[in-house]
N, C-alpha and C positions, 0 to 999 in steps of 0.2 A: 504493500499500500505506499502510496506517496502522500506525504503530508506537508502542508505549508503552513508555518508559523509566522504570522505577521504582526507587528505592534509599531505604534508610534515611538519615536525616540524619547524615552523618559529616562533621566539620569538615574543610574543604578539599576535599571531594569534589563540590561542586555544579558547579565551573567544568568539569571534564571531561565531566560529564553534558550541560551546556549546549553544549559544543563538539561533542560526538557528535550532539546534536539538530540543530545548525545544519548539520554535514556532511550528515546524512541528509535534511534539508529542501532543501538545494541540489540534492540528487539527485531531488528531486520527491516525496518521502515526506511524508506528514503525520505529525507527530510530537507526543507528548503526553509531558511530562516530569512525573513526580510524585516528590516527596521528602517524608519524614515519616512518622509513623505515622498510620494511618487514624484519623479522628474516630469514636468509637463512634456506631453509628446512622447514619453516613453513607452516601450511595449515591454511585456514581461519576457524574459529570456530563460531557456532551459538553464539550468544550474547543475553543478555536480553535486552528487549525494554527499552527505556528511562523512567524513573521514575520522572523525574525532580522535 
């Protein structure tokens, strides 16, 4: 299963997202973590699976 974790950039909140991504990856999920506002005109791009 592919899981996308997305969140706005909140100071101090990146580490919990990365820990969540690592835990899900250990269970065999493909995880993409996105933080920050989208860039105007940007398109989602395929990313590499978490390699933790």
